[in-house]
C-alpha positions as CSV (number, residue, x, y, z in Angstrom):
1,M,-5.0,16.7,-22.0
2,V,-2.2,18.9,-23.1
3,I,-0.4,21.4,-20.8
4,K,-0.5,24.9,-22.1
5,Y,2.5,26.3,-20.2
6,N,6.1,25.4,-19.6
7,W,6.5,23.0,-16.7
8,V,9.3,21.4,-14.6
9,C,9.6,17.7,-14.4
10,N,9.2,16.5,-10.8
11,Q,11.7,13.7,-11.3
12,C,14.6,15.2,-13.2
13,Q,13.9,18.9,-12.9
14,H,14.1,19.4,-16.7
15,V,12.1,22.3,-18.0
16,N,9.6,21.1,-20.6
17,M,7.9,23.1,-23.3
18,S,4.1,23.6,-23.4
19,G,2.2,21.0,-25.4
20,T,4.0,18.0,-23.9
21,D,2.5,15.8,-21.2
22,S,5.6,13.8,-20.5
23,C,9.2,14.8,-19.9
24,V,11.4,14.8,-23.0
25,K,14.4,13.9,-20.9
26,C,13.3,11.1,-18.6
27,G,9.8,10.3,-19.9
28,C,8.0,10.9,-16.6
29,S,4.4,12.0,-16.9
30,A,3.5,15.6,-16.0
31,Y,0.7,14.2,-13.9
32,A,2.8,11.7,-12.0
33,N,2.0,11.3,-8.3
34,P,4.8,10.9,-5.7
35,D,4.6,7.1,-5.7
36,E,5.0,7.0,-9.5
37,I,8.0,9.4,-9.3
38,L,9.6,7.3,-6.5
39,A,9.0,4.1,-8.6
40,R,10.9,5.6,-11.5
41,K,13.7,7.2,-9.4
42,D,14.4,4.3,-7.0
43,P,12.5,1.1,-7.8
44,E,14.1,-0.8,-4.8
45,E,12.9,1.9,-2.3
46,F,9.5,1.9,-3.9
47,K,9.2,-1.9,-3.5
48,F,10.3,-1.6,0.1
49,K,7.7,1.1,0.8
50,E,5.0,-1.0,-0.8
51,L,6.1,-4.1,1.2
52,K,6.1,-2.1,4.4
53,K,2.5,-0.9,3.7
54,Y,1.4,-4.5,3.1
55,I,3.0,-5.8,6.3
56,E,1.6,-3.0,8.4
57,S,-1.9,-3.7,7.0
58,K,-1.6,-7.4,7.9
59,A,0.1,-6.8,11.3
60,V,-3.0,-5.0,12.5
61,F,-5.0,-8.2,12.1
62,F,-2.5,-10.3,13.9
63,L,-2.3,-7.9,16.8
64,I,-6.1,-7.6,17.2
65,A,-7.2,-11.2,16.5
66,P,-5.8,-12.6,19.8
67,G,-7.8,-10.1,21.7
68,F,-11.0,-11.2,20.0
69,I,-10.2,-14.8,20.8
70,I,-9.6,-14.1,24.4
71,L,-12.8,-12.1,24.6
72,F,-14.7,-14.9,22.9
73,F,-13.5,-17.4,25.6
74,Y,-13.9,-15.0,28.4
75,N,-17.6,-14.5,27.6
76,G,-18.4,-18.1,28.4
77,Q,-18.3,-19.3,24.8
78,A,-15.4,-21.7,25.6
79,L,-17.7,-24.5,26.5
80,Y,-19.7,-24.2,23.3
81,F,-16.4,-24.1,21.3
82,T,-15.1,-27.2,23.0
83,L,-18.3,-29.1,22.4
84,W,-18.2,-28.1,18.8
85,L,-14.6,-29.3,18.5
86,V,-15.5,-32.6,20.1
87,S,-18.4,-33.1,17.8
88,L,-16.2,-32.6,14.8
89,N,-13.8,-35.4,16.0
90,N,-16.7,-37.9,16.3
């Protein structure tokens, strides 16, 4: 898809002529989303941002899982769980 008007690159602010779909100065796509622009401008910050998203997604599990374990034992299932563990050892 070719752009039919002059456009400004979101990464380097270079004015590009119509008919191009990537910047002639830096090579950034005219359709680049903010994450792609950040990855090209500052790769280290982009990696840090992606790592932060990953850790936050995993942290939710580790914060909620203990609550479910406590709820499991609180509901009287501790006896069944203990018997199951004992049966595994025999």
